TORTORVEX-144245 format. One record per residue (C-alpha): y, z, x; residue in three letters. Coordinates in steps of 0.05 Angstrom, whole numbers, padded with zeros to 5 digits, always signed. Each point is the difference from the previous one (the first is absolute). Layout:
N
YZXala;...
END
This chain:
381
+00048-00676+00219met;-00026-00043+00056gln;-00061+00022+00039his;-00020-00026+00068phe;-00070-00014+00024asn;-00008+00034+00067phe;-00075-00008-00005asp;+00005-00076+00008glu;-00034-00020+00065ile;+00044-00047+00041ile;-00036-00041+00053asp;+00045+00007+00061arg;-00052-00026+00050ser;+00033-00069+00007his;+00073+00020-00005ser;+00011+00013+00074his;+00014+00073-00012cys;-00008+00048+00058glu;-00039+00051-00040lys;-00058-00046-00017trp;+00003-00048+00059asp;-00012+00055+00051lys;-00074+00004-00019tyr;-00009-00072-00023gln;-00072-00022+00002gly;-00026+00071+00006lys;-00029+00046-00054asp;+00057+00049+00007ile;+00045+00023-00057leu;+00072+00009+00025pro;+00035+00065-00018ala;+00051+00003+00055trp;+00070-00033+00002val;+00050+00026-00051ala;+00002-00054-00052asp;-00035+00001-00068met;-00049-00048-00031asp;+00038-00004-00066phe;+00041-00058-00026lys;+00075+00015+00002ser;+00036+00012-00066pro;+00001-00063-00043pro;+00076+00001-00002gln;+00002-00008+00075ile;-00050-00058-00002ile;+00041-00034-00055thr;+00066+00009+00037ala;-00031-00030+00063leu;-00029-00059-00038gln;+00067-00015-00032glu;+00035+00004+00068arg;-00051-00047+00032val;+00007-00049-00058thr;+00074-00005+00017his;-00023-00036+00063gly;+00057+00014+00048val;-00010+00054+00052phe;+00064+00003+00039gly;+00035+00059+00032tyr;+00004+00055-00052thr;+00039+00065-00001ala;-00015+00063-00038val;+00040-00007-00064asp;+00041+00055-00034asp;-00049+00005-00059glu;-00057+00015+00048thr;+00042+00052+00035leu;+00014+00033-00067gln;-00073-00002-00019thr;-00017+00040+00063ile;+00056+00050-00013val;-00025+00009-00072asp;-00073+00008+00020phe;+00016+00055+00051ile;+00045+00035-00050lys;-00053-00005-00054arg;-00058+00024+00042his;+00033+00049+00049tyr;+00066+00019-00032asn;+00034-00023+00064trp;+00065-00039-00007glu;+00007-00048+00057ile;+00054-00052+00014gln;-00015-00074+00007lys;+00034-00003+00067glu;-00049+00052+00028trp;-00057-00051-00004leu;-00023-00040+00061val;-00057-00049-00010phe;-00056-00012+00050thr;-00068-00033+00002his;-00037+00066-00003gly;+00001+00074+00012val;-00030-00010+00070val;+00059-00044+00019ser;+00047+00053-00026ser;-00035+00055+00039met;+00010-00039+00064asn;+00073-00013-00017leu;+00010+00075-00013ala;-00031+00017+00067ala;+00046-00050+00034leu;+00065+00018-00034cys;-00002+00076+00007val;+00021+00028+00067glu;-00041+00051+00038gly;-00060-00005+00047asp;-00052+00033-00044thr;-00026-00007-00071val;-00038+00053-00039val;-00053-00014-00052thr;-00063+00031-00028thr;-00073-00017+00013thr;-00049-00027-00022pro;+00044-00055-00027ile;+00006-00074-00014tyr;-00003-00031+00070pro;+00068-00034-00002his;+00034+00068-00001phe;-00023+00006+00072ile;+00005-00074+00019lys;+00072-00011-00024ala;+00034+00053+00043pro;-00042-00020+00061lys;+00021-00073-00011phe;+00072+00025+00002ala;-00014+00033+00067gly;+00000+00071-00026lys;-00046+00059+00010glu;-00037+00025-00062val;-00012+00073-00015phe;-00054+00011-00052thr;-00010+00062-00042ile;-00069+00009-00031ala;+00000+00006-00075met;-00030+00065-00023lys;-00048+00016-00057glu;+00030+00049-00050glu;-00022+00014-00071asn;-00049-00058+00003asn;+00054-00051+00017arg;+00031-00029+00063trp;+00070+00023+00015thr;+00050+00003+00058ile;-00004+00056+00051asp;+00074+00017-00001phe;-00005+00054+00053glu;-00031-00048+00050arg;+00049-00054-00020leu;+00061+00041+00015glu;-00030+00021+00067gln;-00010-00073+00019ala;+00072-00022-00015ile;+00045-00006+00061asn;+00069-00031+00012pro;-00031-00068+00015thr;-00033-00003-00069cys;+00045-00039-00047lys;-00051-00030-00048leu;-00054+00031-00044phe;-00048-00050-00032met;-00027+00025-00066leu;-00054-00029-00045cys;+00004+00025-00072asn;-00045-00008-00038pro;-00042+00010+00062tyr;-00044-00055+00028asn;-00053+00022+00014pro;-00012+00065-00037gly;+00032-00016-00068gly;+00048+00060+00001thr;+00065-00002-00040val;+00049+00048+00032leu;+00028+00052-00047lys;+00075+00011-00009lys;+00001+00063+00043asp;-00038-00036+00056glu;+00049-00058-00002leu;+00059+00049+00000glu;-00029+00035+00061lys;-00007-00066+00036leu;+00069-00024-00020ala;+00032+00065+00025thr;-00035-00009+00067leu;+00023-00071+00007cys;+00072+00015-00017val;+00000+00062+00045lys;-00024-00040+00060his;+00041-00063-00018asp;-00064-00042-00008met;-00005-00062-00042ile;-00060+00000-00047ile;-00035-00066-00012cys;-00041+00012-00063ser;-00055-00050-00017asp;-00007+00008-00076glu;-00040-00064-00013ile;-00053+00038-00040his;+00051+00037-00042ala;-00018-00035-00065asp;-00075+00017+00007leu;+00000+00074-00019ile;-00068+00023-00024leu;+00004+00076+00000gly;+00017+00030-00068pro;+00051+00048+00030asp;+00025-00045+00056ala;+00070-00031-00003gln;+00030-00047+00051his;+00070+00020+00022ile;+00036-00047+00048pro;+00023+00047+00056ile;+00068-00036+00003ala;+00012+00020-00073ser;+00001+00075+00016leu;+00072+00005+00023asn;+00057-00039+00033glu;-00013+00029+00069ala;-00072-00025+00006ile;+00020-00066-00035ala;+00047-00013+00059lys;-00057+00013+00048his;-00051-00044-00036ser;-00033-00068+00000ile;-00046-00005-00060thr;-00052-00055-00001leu;-00027-00027-00065met;-00034-00063-00027ala;-00037-00026-00061pro;-00057-00024+00044ser;-00050+00057-00006lys;+00018+00016-00072thr;-00007-00069-00030phe;-00048-00030+00051asn;+00048-00051+00029ile;-00002+00018+00074ala;-00011-00073+00020gly;+00069-00018-00027leu;+00032+00044+00053gln;+00058+00030-00038ala;+00027+00070+00015ser;+00065+00037+00009phe;+00032+00057+00036ala;+00049+00046-00037ile;+00053+00024+00050ile;+00058+00038-00032pro;+00039+00012+00064asp;+00042-00062+00017met;-00001+00008+00076ser;-00076+00011+00001leu;-00009-00059-00046arg;+00042-00044+00045his;-00040+00022+00061ala;-00064-00017-00036phe;+00027-00069-00020gln;+00025-00012+00070lys;-00070+00010+00028lys;-00025-00049-00053met;+00047-00052+00029gly;-00032-00068-00002ser;-00070+00027+00010met;-00015+00025-00070val;+00023-00045-00057gly;+00005+00017-00073gly;-00059-00002-00048ile;-00024-00067-00026asn;+00015-00027-00069leu;-00070+00014-00028leu;+00005+00071+00026gly;+00067+00008-00035ile;-00029-00029-00064thr;-00061+00046+00000ala;+00042+00062+00017met;+00048-00012-00057lys;-00057-00011-00051ala;-00038+00061+00026ala;+00058+00048-00007tyr;+00024-00030-00065gln;-00065-00007-00039tyr;-00055+00036+00039gly;+00004+00071-00028asp;-00054-00008-00054ala;-00049-00031+00050trp;+00016+00055+00051leu;-00014+00055-00051asn;-00069-00029-00014glu;-00013-00011+00074leu;+00011+00074+00014arg;-00050+00019-00055val;-00051-00048+00030tyr;+00010+00026+00071leu;-00007+00072-00024arg;-00067-00018-00030glu;-00021-00034+00065asn;+00022+00061+00039leu;-00046+00043-00043leu;-00058-00045+00021met;+00017+00010+00073val;+00008+00075-00008gln;-00067+00004-00036ala;-00033-00037+00058phe;+00031+00048+00051val;-00020+00061-00041thr;-00072-00025-00001lys;+00002-00004+00076asn;+00025+00067+00027pro;+00001-00025+00072ser;+00059-00044-00021leu;+00068+00029-00018lys;+00059-00026-00040leu;+00062+00042-00012leu;+00042-00004-00063asn;+00023-00072-00010gln;+00069-00002-00033glu;+00018-00074+00011ala;-00021-00068+00027thr;-00066-00038-00009phe;-00023+00021+00070leu;-00048+00058+00008ala;+00001+00035+00068trp;-00071+00026+00009ile;-00019+00050+00053asp;-00069-00020+00028ala;+00001+00046+00061ser;-00059+00041-00025ala;-00045-00062+00003leu;-00001+00006+00076his;-00005-00075+00009val;+00035-00037+00057lys;+00043-00041-00048ser;+00002+00013-00075pro;+00031-00069-00008tyr;-00059-00034+00036glu;-00049+00045-00037phe;+00023-00024-00069phe;+00009-00071+00025leu;-00074-00002+00017asn;-00014+00012-00074phe;+00046-00057-00022gly;+00067+00034-00013val;+00062-00018+00039gly;+00046+00060-00002leu;+00062+00012+00042ser;-00017+00034+00066asp;+00037+00065+00007gly;+00010-00010+00075ala;+00064-00043-00004pro;+00029+00052-00048phe;-00012+00055+00051gly;-00068+00029-00018asp;-00066-00037+00010ala;-00037+00053-00041asn;+00031-00028-00064phe;-00007-00064-00040val;+00050-00027-00051arg;-00030-00028-00064leu;+00041-00049-00042asn;-00019+00013-00073phe;+00051-00049-00028gly;-00054-00045-00028thr;-00041-00013-00062gln;-00046+00058-00021lys;-00062-00044+00009ala;+00021-00017+00071met;+00016+00072+00016leu;-00067+00023-00027gln;-00034-00050+00046asn;+00039+00027+00059val;-00018+00072-00017leu;-00073-00018-00011asn;-00003-00029+00070arg;+00035+00061+00029met;-00050+00044-00036gln;-00058-00038+00032lys;+00034+00014+00067ala;+00004+00074-00017met;-00072+00002-00024asp;-00023-00031+00066ser;+00022+00063+00036leu;-00050+00040-00040lys;-00060-00041+00022asp;
END
């Protein structure tokens, strides 16, 4: 059985990556943008090397074998049988969110908050008003406030934008929660655009990702599901993602908005996607174990510092930490002054929070947490 070395330190400082370049030349450890510091699975690297060796990089379409690989992966992991013709390929989930906002009629879009900023930006770019429903804390986890959600829906709302697993917050919605949401959407004839890019990164022992479109035919016809291998296999820079749209008329509307603006994914993206979904399961299983261990380190740090708070984390490598009890002007700036570059909670909708990316080597994560502890200790002086 092959084992993978997630402890190997990879020097990314001269690779023009956003994560490390942001603080280039400063003594600041980056723990912000959602990519990991691990090498991608060796099978992906080998597949890319072989494709590059071929030497010709002309226009390339997604081949039938790659389509089947995606269908098989989703069936294997989520017991959801999709059809090849439901797949529409884009450069990334953000592109797809914008296309969804453009192709669905109605003047208003509903989503939850705090949330990944593009859930707010995409509808606004499409010229639509955004209604946000605050996530609520229940049983030590973040979940949707369904009562407030239904109150907010009006006849102009034709699109609900869902993030599951939730970014930030790490919640994996349970089946009954998804059924409640699906019933609401069908009842009010709303399309649901479901960003499920973190679906493969389930960390909670009792958590299970269920694609909302897999629940029943009614919600499938009202759904645009967004997935990608980018977060899972650390290949975000290859810009390869897809939307799963079972309803033909909705799919055609989505493709019409793509028009000539959004082309298909590039040949190296196709190559990596195919290798990831065909050969990446063993690597992914070990990655989840490693991330669970890293999460324990983060949780231990938070437990040691009662003025910080972290709810139950069921998925993703992004910890949404409540720092409101610190009573500092900006928790992001506070930790930055001690050499840690976290994600500022403000663009997500709450400046009292920071988002910590723990998708890194344990030694690196320990250095990050040590610096954050020095910050916390400074408040006692």
